[in-house]
C-alpha positions, 0 to 999 in steps of 0.5 A: 634707768636703762633707757636713760643709760641708752640715751646718747644726748650729751646734755643728759649725760652731763646732768646725770654725772653732775647730779651723781657727783653732787649726791656723793659729795653730800653723802660724804659730808653727812658721814663726817657729821656728828649725830647732833649735826646730822639731826640739825641738818635733817630736821631743822627747827621750824617752830611756829611763832604763835601767841604765847599770851596764855603761857606767859606770866607777865608779872614774873617774866617766865614761861611754863614748859610742860615736858613729856619724856619718852621713857615714861607716860609722866609729864613734868612742868617747869617755869623758866625765864623768857630769856632761858637758852635751850641748853639751860632748858635741857639742863633743867629738864634733866634735873627735874627728871632725875629728882622725880624719877631716878635720883640714884640712876646716872641719866647721862648728859645733855648731849645724850638727849634731843629736845623736840617741840611737840608735834614737830620732827 
């Protein structure tokens, strides 16, 4: 960095000052984000679109989702409609967890959790 600071080339100085300004602006925007916005910004969803032939029950129009919860080694499965939204899936997953593990415990709301595709950040 000292060598770069010592350079007298105006193009280098302009470039470095622009990069510093852009970085500072980006950091300011990130500091104003909610945790959900930050998460979506840093870890955008890039699910692979592979074949779902083995997962889809063609007669019922549903897909089987197997869930792994961080708090437990247990897994749970849900059958959901192919048209199910992420919000609906998370609601069903939380209900499933609460009914099978902690019916009397307050587990919070959907906004307290992150739905992650296995093997993806």
